C-alpha positions in Angstrom: 9.2 -12.9 29.2 12.0 -11.2 31.0 14.5 -8.9 29.3 18.0 -7.7 30.0 17.5 -4.9 32.5 20.7 -3.1 31.6 19.7 -3.1 28.0 16.2 -1.8 28.8 17.7 1.1 30.6 20.3 2.0 27.9 18.4 1.2 24.7 16.7 4.6 24.5 19.9 6.6 25.1 21.9 4.5 22.5 19.2 4.9 19.9 18.7 8.7 20.4 22.5 9.2 20.4 22.7 7.4 17.0 19.8 9.5 15.8 21.5 12.8 16.8 24.9 12.0 15.4 24.6 9.3 12.7 21.1 9.3 11.3 21.2 10.9 7.9 17.9 9.5 6.5 15.9 12.2 4.8 12.2 12.0 3.9 9.8 15.0 3.1 7.5 14.2 6.0 10.1 13.8 8.7 9.7 16.5 11.4 6.2 17.3 10.0 3.7 18.6 12.6 0.7 19.0 10.3 -1.6 16.0 11.1 -3.1 16.0 7.6 0.4 15.6 6.0 1.4 13.0 8.5 -1.8 11.1 8.0 -1.4 11.3 4.2 2.2 10.1 4.3 1.2 7.1 6.6 -1.7 6.1 4.3 0.6 6.3 1.2 3.3 4.2 3.0 1.0 1.4 4.2 2.4 -1.7 2.4 4.5 0.6 0.2 8.3 1.2 0.1 9.4 4.7 1.0 11.2 5.1 -2.4 7.9 4.4 -4.2 5.6 6.4 -1.9 7.8 9.5 -1.8 6.8 10.9 -5.3 3.1 10.1 -4.6 3.2 11.9 -1.3 4.7 15.0 -2.9 2.2 14.9 -5.8 -0.7 14.7 -3.4 0.6 17.5 -1.2 1.0 19.7 -4.3 -2.5 18.9 -5.7 -4.3 18.8 -2.4 -2.4 21.0 0.1 -5.1 20.6 2.8 -7.8 18.1 3.8 -10.6 20.3 2.4 -9.0 20.4 -1.0 -8.7 16.6 -1.0 -12.3 16.2 0.2 -13.6 18.5 -2.6 -11.8 16.7 -5.4 -13.6 14.2 -7.6 -13.1 10.5 -7.0 -11.8 9.9 -10.5 -9.1 12.6 -10.2 -7.9 11.1 -6.8 -7.9 7.6 -8.1 -6.0 8.7 -11.3 -3.3 10.2 -9.2 -3.1 7.1 -7.0 -2.8 4.9 -10.1 0.2 2.6 -9.8 0.5 2.7 -6.0 -1.7 -0.3 -5.5 -3.8 -1.5 -2.5 -6.6 0.7 -3.8 -8.7 0.3 -0.6 -6.3 2.8 0.9 -7.4 5.3 -1.7 -11.0 4.7 -0.9 -10.3 5.1 2.8 -8.4 8.3 2.1 -11.4 9.8 0.2 -13.9 8.8 2.9 -11.8 10.0 5.8 -11.0 13.3 4.1 -14.7 14.0 3.5 -15.6 12.9 7.0 -13.1 15.3 8.6 -14.0 18.1 6.1 -17.8 17.9 6.6 -18.3 16.4 10.0 -15.3 17.9 11.9 -15.2 21.3 10.0 -11.8 20.4 8.5 -10.2 19.9 11.9 -8.1 16.8 12.3 -8.8 14.8 15.5 -6.4 15.5 18.4 -6.7 12.4 20.6 -5.4 8.9 19.9 -8.9 7.3 20.3 -10.5 9.8 17.8 -7.6 9.3 15.3 -7.9 5.5 15.7 -11.7 5.7 14.9 -11.0 7.1 11.4 -11.5 4.7 8.5 -8.3 3.1 7.3 -6.4 4.0 10.5 -5.1 1.2 12.7 -3.0 1.2 15.9 0.3 1.9 14.1 -1.0 4.8 12.0 -2.8 6.3 15.0 0.3 6.1 17.1 2.4 7.7 14.4 0.0 10.6 14.0 -0.5 11.1 17.7 3.2 11.1 18.5 4.4 13.1 15.5 1.7 15.7 15.4 0.8 16.1 19.1 3.7 14.6 21.0 1.5 12.0 22.7 3.2 9.0 24.3 2.2 6.2 21.9 4.8 3.8 20.6 4.7 2.8 16.9 5.2 -0.8 16.1 5.8 -1.4 12.3 8.0 -3.9 10.5 11.1 -2.0 11.3 10.3 -1.9 15.0 9.4 -5.6 15.1 12.7 -6.4 13.5 14.9 -4.2 15.7 13.3 -5.3 19.0 13.1 -9.0 18.0 16.8 -9.1 17.1 18.2 -6.9 19.9 16.2 -8.4 22.7 16.0 -11.9 21.3 12.2 -12.1 21.1 11.2 -15.3 19.4 7.4 -14.9 19.6 5.9 -14.7 16.1 5.2 -11.1 15.1 2.0 -12.1 13.5 0.6 -14.0 16.5 -1.7 -12.4 19.1 0.7 -13.2 21.9 3.6 -11.8 19.9 1.9 -8.6 19.0 0.9 -8.0 22.6 4.5 -8.7 23.8 6.1 -6.4 21.2 3.6 -3.6 22.0 4.4 -3.8 25.7 8.1 -3.8 25.1 7.9 -0.9 22.6 5.9 1.2 25.1 8.3 0.4 27.9 11.2 1.7 25.8 9.4 4.7 24.5 10.8 8.1 25.4 7.6 9.6 26.9 8.9 13.2 26.7 9.8 13.1 23.0 7.8 10.2 21.6 7.8 11.6 18.0 11.5 11.9 17.8 12.1 8.5 19.4 9.5 6.7 17.2 11.0 8.2 14.0 14.6 7.3 15.2 13.6 3.6 15.8 11.9 3.3 12.4 14.9 4.9 10.7 17.3 2.6 12.5 15.4 -0.4 11.3 15.4 0.9 7.7 19.0 1.9 7.4 21.0 -0.2 10.0 18.9 -3.2 11.1 17.7 -4.0 7.6 15.9 -7.2 6.6 18.8 -8.3 4.4 22.5 -7.6 5.0 22.1 -5.5 8.2 25.0 -3.3 9.2 25.8 -5.2 12.4 29.5 -4.1 12.5 28.5 -0.4 12.8 25.4 -1.0 15.0 25.3 0.8 18.3 23.7 -2.3 19.9 26.2 -4.8 18.7 27.6 -5.4 22.2 24.1 -6.0 23.5 22.2 -7.6 20.6 21.0 -11.1 21.2 20.7 -12.0 17.5 24.2 -10.7 16.7 25.9 -12.5 19.6 24.0 -15.8 19.0 24.0 -15.9 15.2 20.3 -15.4 14.9 20.3 -12.2 12.8 18.8 -14.0 9.7 16.3 -16.0 11.8 14.6 -13.1 13.6 11.9 -11.9 13.6 9.8 -15.0 13.3 6.5 -15.2 11.4 3.9 -17.8 12.1 1.8 -17.8 9.0 2.8 -18.2 5.4 0.9 -16.4 2.7 -0.8 -18.7 0.2 -0.6 -17.2 -3.3 -3.3 -18.0 -5.8 -3.2 -17.5 -9.6 -6.1 -16.0 -11.5 -6.5 -15.7 -15.3 -8.0 -12.5 -16.6 -8.9 -12.5 -20.3 -9.9 -9.1 -21.6 -11.9 -8.3 -24.7 -10.8 -4.9 -25.9 -13.9 -4.1 -27.9 -13.6 -1.3 -30.5 -16.4 0.5 -32.4 -16.0 3.9 -34.2 -12.6 4.5 -32.7 -13.9 4.0 -29.2 -13.2 1.3 -26.6 -15.7 0.0 -24.1 -14.8 0.2 -20.4 -16.5 -0.2 -17.0 -15.7 0.6 -13.4 -15.0 -2.4 -11.2 -17.4 -2.6 -8.2 -17.9 -5.2 -5.4 -15.4 -6.6 -2.9 -12.9 -8.0 -5.3 -9.5 -6.5 -6.2 -9.1 -3.1 -8.0 -12.4 -1.7 -6.8 -13.2 1.7 -8.4 -10.6 1.1 -11.2 -11.6 0.6 -14.8 -11.3 -2.4 -17.1 -12.4 -3.9 -20.4 -14.9 -6.7 -20.8 -13.5 -9.5 -18.6 -13.8 -13.2 -18.9 -12.0 -15.0 -16.1 -11.0 -18.6 -16.5 -9.5 -21.2 -14.2 -6.5 -21.9 -16.4 -4.6 -20.3 -19.3 -7.2 -20.2 -22.1 -6.7 -19.8 -25.8 -8.2 -16.8 -27.7 -10.5 -19.2 -29.5 -11.9 -20.5 -26.2 -12.2 -17.0 -24.8 -14.2 -15.9 -27.8 -16.4 -19.0 -27.6 -17.1 -18.2 -24.0 -18.0 -14.6 -25.0 -20.5 -15.9 -27.6 -22.0 -18.4 -25.2 -22.5 -15.6 -22.6 -24.0 -13.4 -25.3 -21.3 -10.8 -24.9 -20.5 -11.2 -28.6 -22.6 -12.3 -31.6 -21.1 -14.8 -34.0 -19.9 -13.3 -37.2 -20.4 -9.8 -35.9 -16.8 -9.0 -35.0 -13.2 -9.3 -36.2 -10.1 -10.1 -34.1 -7.6 -7.3 -34.6 -4.8 -8.6 -32.3 -4.0 -11.0 -29.5 -1.6 -9.9 -26.8 1.1 -12.0 -25.1 0.5 -12.9 -21.5 0.9 -10.1 -18.9 1.4 -10.6 -15.2 0.9 -8.6 -12.1 1.9 -9.7 -8.6 -0.4 -8.7 -5.7 0.1 -9.6 -2.0 -2.0 -12.8 -2.2 -2.6 -13.2 -5.9 -0.8 -13.5 -9.2 -2.9 -12.0 -12.0 -2.2 -13.4 -15.5 -3.8 -11.3 -18.2 -4.4 -11.5 -22.0 -6.0 -8.9 -24.2 -7.9 -9.8 -27.3 -8.6 -6.6 -29.4 -11.9 -6.9 -31.3 -13.5 -4.6 -33.9 -17.3 -5.0 -33.9 -19.8 -4.2 -36.7 -22.6 -2.8 -34.6 -22.7 -0.7 -31.5 -22.0 -2.6 -28.3 -24.5 -2.7 -25.5 -23.6 -4.3 -22.2 -24.8 -3.0 -18.8 -22.2 -1.0 -16.9 -20.0 -0.4 -20.0 -19.4 2.9 -21.8 -17.6 3.9 -25.0 -14.5 6.2 -24.6 -12.0 7.6 -27.0 -8.3 7.0 -26.6 -8.0 10.6 -25.3 -10.7 10.0 -22.7 -9.1 6.6 -21.8 -6.1 8.4 -20.2 -8.4 10.3 -17.8 -9.5 7.1 -16.1 -7.7 5.1 -13.5 -6.7 1.5 -14.5 -4.8 -1.4 -12.7 -1.1 -1.7 -13.5 -1.9 -4.8 -15.6 -3.9 -2.8 -18.1 -1.5 0.1 -18.1 1.2 -2.3 -19.1 -0.9 -3.3 -22.1 -1.6 0.4 -23.0 2.2 1.0 -23.1 2.7 -1.7 -25.8 -0.6 -0.8 -27.5 0.6 2.8 -28.0 4.2 2.0 -28.9 
């Protein structure tokens, strides 16, 4: 694909001029040179809006000011402070990578793109961001903001989620990159996509590229960038038995490769459809989780919902008081005070809010 040569030569200058004179976007990690803090901010912001990730970043920097402090912290404490941010595999990668750098690399963060890229949970975008921001290495970042700006300005109609599209955008991004100040350029381009060339209602009339922008001139602003694949959303039904005995509730840590790994939950009975409390309890008796006539239903919650990237989780909570101590592998009794020290999915925290109100 051939691009407008005049625009290729002026794009960088126009962007950096906008950055010097008009960019007022503030974030606590902007201008940061410490690779640990840059890495932390990038992991927090993966699939997370800046507004939501900001407070988590500041909390983590306060609690764990360097990578050795993070590496030495207990898993449960880290997960508890990550609670509510979602995509918990990021938290697991954060812990593993912190401990790898602390123990295997003597707390020294890698200094080359290839070594940064080899870290768990770090892909091309994150490695490029760390390499350019911390070490001023000439690597172009290509995130959602960059895809959008380049697609609209240069009229790139290749799907951003296709192999061919990703390759084309990466080549274009590198060609445009300011090799002498890659960190400043990369940040400026991402900021421009976030505050000017926004997904919805972009500020085209005040855009420095409006006289050059393909999408603006052709009326394609709302059609670019193009995505090839559509996400299929499935619905799952989680029915929780909140089992109480001697003022303690029974919880377990989720394991395996499903959602919410390393977070805690109550006894779960998953069904294919919305099931009544009567059917849930019948299933529990059939699976020998509960014994007939050995428990009393205290309350049945309304239906709760949590939207994940590819799943909608519908949840109901049936609180039960049992007559004899409960024994089920993997579960432990905890008091209400101890409950608050464990990390739970947002669905369960929503239930706690109403349970304690």
